[in-house]
C-alpha positions as CSV (number, residue, x, y, z in Angstrom):
1,M,173.7,105.1,190.4
2,C,176.3,103.1,192.6
3,D,178.7,100.2,191.5
4,S,179.5,97.4,194.0
5,H,181.7,99.6,196.3
6,G,179.2,102.4,196.4
7,A,181.3,104.5,193.5
8,D,179.4,106.9,191.4
9,V,178.4,105.3,187.8
10,P,177.4,107.3,185.3
11,Y,174.1,106.6,183.9
12,N,174.1,106.3,179.9
13,F,170.4,105.8,178.9
14,A,168.8,108.8,179.2
15,P,165.2,108.8,178.0
16,F,164.6,109.2,174.3
17,T,162.6,113.2,174.9
18,Q,160.7,114.8,172.4
19,T,163.4,117.2,171.8
20,H,165.9,114.5,171.2
21,I,163.2,113.1,168.8
22,K,162.8,116.9,166.9
23,A,166.5,117.2,166.8
24,M,166.8,114.1,164.7
25,D,163.8,115.2,162.8
26,E,165.4,118.5,161.9
27,E,168.7,116.8,160.6
28,L,166.7,114.4,158.4
29,E,165.7,117.6,157.2
30,L,168.7,118.8,156.4
31,I,169.7,115.8,155.1
32,Y,167.1,115.8,152.4
33,E,167.7,119.5,151.5
34,D,171.4,118.6,151.1
35,A,170.7,116.2,148.9
36,K,168.3,117.7,146.5
37,E,170.5,120.6,145.8
38,Q,173.4,118.6,145.5
39,M,172.0,116.4,143.0
40,G,170.1,119.2,141.4
41,K,173.9,120.8,140.8
42,A,174.3,117.3,139.1
43,L,171.3,118.1,136.7
44,E,172.5,121.7,136.0
45,H,176.1,120.2,134.9
46,L,174.9,117.3,132.8
47,A,172.8,120.4,131.0
48,A,175.9,122.3,130.6
49,E,177.7,119.2,129.4
50,L,175.2,118.5,126.6
51,L,175.4,122.2,125.4
52,R,178.8,122.0,124.7
53,I,178.0,118.4,122.2
54,R,176.6,119.2,118.6
55,A,173.3,119.0,117.6
56,G,172.0,119.5,113.9
57,K,171.3,123.5,114.5
58,A,173.7,126.1,115.1
59,V,173.3,127.9,118.6
60,P,175.7,130.1,120.8
61,T,176.1,127.9,123.8
62,M,178.3,125.4,121.2
63,L,180.5,127.8,122.5
64,D,180.2,128.3,125.9
65,G,183.6,126.1,126.5
66,V,185.8,128.3,124.5
67,M,188.1,130.7,126.8
68,V,189.8,133.7,125.0
69,E,193.0,135.2,126.1
70,Y,192.0,138.8,127.1
71,Y,194.6,141.0,128.5
72,G,197.1,138.3,130.3
73,S,194.0,136.3,131.8
74,M,191.6,133.9,130.5
75,S,188.0,134.8,130.0
76,P,185.1,133.2,128.6
77,L,184.2,134.1,125.0
78,K,180.8,135.6,125.8
79,N,182.6,137.5,127.6
80,V,184.4,139.6,125.5
81,A,182.3,138.6,122.1
82,T,178.7,139.1,120.9
83,I,177.5,135.2,119.9
84,T,174.4,134.9,117.2
85,A,173.5,132.3,114.9
86,P,172.3,134.2,111.2
87,D,170.9,130.5,110.7
88,A,171.0,127.1,111.4
89,R,174.1,126.3,109.9
90,S,176.2,129.1,111.0
91,L,177.9,131.5,113.6
92,A,179.1,134.6,113.9
93,I,181.3,136.2,116.9
94,Q,181.6,140.3,117.1
95,P,184.3,141.2,119.0
96,F,183.8,143.4,121.8
97,E,187.4,144.7,120.8
98,K,188.7,144.5,117.2
99,G,191.9,143.4,118.6
100,L,190.7,140.3,119.9
101,I,189.8,138.8,116.5
102,Q,193.1,136.3,116.4
103,E,192.9,135.2,120.0
104,I,189.1,134.3,119.5
105,E,190.0,131.8,116.1
106,K,192.8,130.6,118.9
107,G,190.9,129.7,121.1
108,I,187.8,128.0,119.0
109,M,190.6,126.2,117.8
110,R,192.2,125.1,121.4
111,A,189.0,124.4,122.2
112,N,188.8,121.5,119.5
113,L,185.3,121.8,119.0
114,G,185.5,120.8,115.7
115,F,184.7,124.0,113.6
116,T,187.2,126.1,111.6
117,P,186.5,129.7,112.3
118,Q,187.8,132.2,109.4
119,N,187.5,136.2,109.8
120,D,186.4,138.9,107.5
121,G,188.9,141.6,109.6
122,K,186.0,142.6,111.8
123,M,184.1,139.3,112.7
124,V,184.6,135.9,113.1
125,R,182.6,133.3,111.2
126,I,181.6,129.5,111.5
127,A,180.2,127.5,109.0
128,L,179.2,123.7,110.5
129,P,179.4,121.2,108.3
130,P,176.9,119.4,108.1
131,L,176.6,116.0,110.4
132,T,177.4,112.4,108.7
133,E,175.4,109.5,110.2
134,E,178.2,108.0,111.9
135,R,179.3,111.4,113.4
136,R,175.7,112.2,115.0
137,R,176.1,108.0,116.3
138,D,179.2,109.4,118.1
139,L,177.6,112.6,119.5
140,T,174.5,110.6,120.7
141,K,177.3,108.2,122.5
142,Q,179.0,111.4,124.3
143,A,175.5,112.6,124.9
144,R,174.7,108.8,127.2
145,N,178.3,109.3,128.6
146,A,177.5,112.7,130.2
147,G,174.0,110.7,131.2
148,E,175.9,108.5,133.4
149,H,178.3,110.9,134.6
150,G,175.5,112.8,135.5
151,K,173.9,109.0,137.3
152,V,177.0,108.4,139.0
153,S,176.9,111.9,140.7
154,I,173.3,111.6,142.1
155,R,174.2,108.3,143.1
156,N,177.3,109.7,145.0
157,V,175.3,112.0,146.9
158,R,172.7,108.9,147.8
159,K,175.2,107.6,149.5
160,D,177.0,110.5,151.7
161,A,172.9,110.9,152.4
162,N,172.7,107.4,153.5
163,E,175.9,107.9,155.5
164,Q,174.6,110.5,157.5
165,I,171.4,108.6,157.9
166,R,173.6,105.9,159.1
167,T,175.5,108.1,161.7
168,L,171.9,109.6,163.3
169,K,170.9,106.0,163.7
170,K,174.3,105.2,166.0
171,D,173.1,108.5,167.7
172,G,169.5,107.0,168.4
173,L,167.6,107.1,165.5
174,P,164.8,104.5,165.4
175,E,165.4,101.9,163.5
176,D,162.3,101.9,161.1
177,S,162.9,105.6,161.1
178,A,166.6,105.4,159.5
179,K,164.8,103.2,157.0
180,A,162.1,105.3,156.2
181,A,165.0,108.1,155.9
182,E,166.8,105.6,153.1
183,D,163.8,104.9,151.6
184,R,163.4,109.2,150.8
185,V,166.5,109.4,149.8
186,Q,165.9,106.6,146.9
187,K,163.0,108.4,145.9
188,F,164.9,111.4,145.5
189,T,167.3,109.4,143.2
190,D,165.3,107.8,140.8
191,D,163.8,111.1,140.4
192,Y,166.8,112.5,139.7
193,A,167.8,110.0,137.7
194,A,164.0,110.2,135.5
195,R,165.3,113.4,134.6
196,V,168.7,112.5,133.4
197,D,166.9,110.2,131.3
198,V,164.7,113.0,129.9
199,Q,167.9,115.6,129.2
200,V,169.5,112.7,127.5
201,A,166.3,111.6,125.2
202,E,166.5,115.4,124.1
203,K,170.1,115.6,123.0
204,E,169.6,112.6,121.3
205,K,166.6,113.6,119.4
206,D,168.3,117.4,119.1
207,I,171.0,115.3,117.2
208,M,169.3,112.6,115.0
209,T,167.1,115.6,113.9
210,I,168.6,116.4,110.2
């Protein structure tokens, strides 16, 4: 192609080839897979957060966030002790090394979980006080807040995915294909948000069960 003076002018309107279409489709699939992976991670994080919220029954996972000083570095409690629930109202922590008992007590107090640890020289025990109605409401609120944070993370993933789709659109992705892609990402978002609601509802039921 030449201009009025006979000089060559680059031709920028190459046909939209099947190869180009295939490449776009592959890019979209990568966007979908990444979005689902990141939304899944948001659900996993929420599950971990909900485990830390004390419900009516004693479970070892209540202490998952406790860190203990071990030979100069901080280690998860579960890595230095065996945690069991002898009954519905108590936890027993058996350290792998006897000298860790005091450090375990300190770690539990630092975690500010509302538990008062006691030791008999061999292991640390925690007696869970009954939950008051007011405390149950507070814990339910914590669970709901954790759920909202989970949904925010999921919506942020949707936002990132849509931005990538818009970039593909600028590179030649047809309007209808871009719209279909955004609709698909929205379906992922709705699905994972619904899963958040299920997790929170189950936790609320657990908290309110006397």
